[in-house]
Structure formats: structure tokens, C-alpha cells
Residue, then its C-alpha position, 0 to 999 in steps of 0.5 A: x402811663x407806666x408806674x414804678x410797679x409795672x416791671x414787677x407786675x410783668x415779672x410776676x405775670x411772666x412767672x404765672x405764664x410759665x406756671x400755666x405752660x407747665x400745667x398744660x404740659x402736666x395735663x398732657x402728660x397725665x400727671x396726678x390731679x393733686x400736682x395739677x391743683x397745686x400748680x394751678x394754685x401757684x398760677x392763681x396766686x401769681x395773678x392775684x398778687x399782680x392784680x393786687x399790686x397794680x390796683x394798690x399802685x393805681x390807688x396810691x398814685x393815680x387816684x391820689x393825684x386826682x384828689x389833689x386836683x380839686x372837686x373835679x379831680x376828686x369826682x373823677x378819682x371817685x368814679x375811677x375807684x368805683x370802676x376798680x372796685x369790681x376787680x377787688 
């Protein structure tokens, strides 16, 4: 199921992909470790933000819909939340 946030997440991940490719090139060029660490931090931040948006969107929409579907939906939503919690 595609969510409204997915295009933004794809954009963020593509940006992270570009940063990561840049880091690989920088390593191959023998660039200073401080520069590498800075770029790796940018990759890490982009991925963390993409994950945060994905999980928040899922919690708001998918889990919210499960809660609206009675006891069975709430039980399934809670199980899904527990599964998501390990990625927070």
C-alpha cells in the first residue's frame, strides 16, 4: 500500500544514495577522515529521517485504521506496533 509520504521517502533515500556514492568516491580518492565522517553523518541522517517518516506515517494511517475496526483490528494494530517498535 502506497502512502502519501512514500514519494518524499524515496526522495530522501535517493539523496542518501547519492551521499553514499560520494563517500565511496571520497574513500577511493584518499580524502581526509573528517570529510568522510561528515558525509557519512549526512547519509545516516537522511536514512534515519526517512525511517522516522515511514514509521510515523504508518502509525498514523495503518495502525489508526486498525484501531477503528474493533477488538480484532486493535489486536492486530497492537501486534504491528510491537513489530515496528524494534526499529525505533
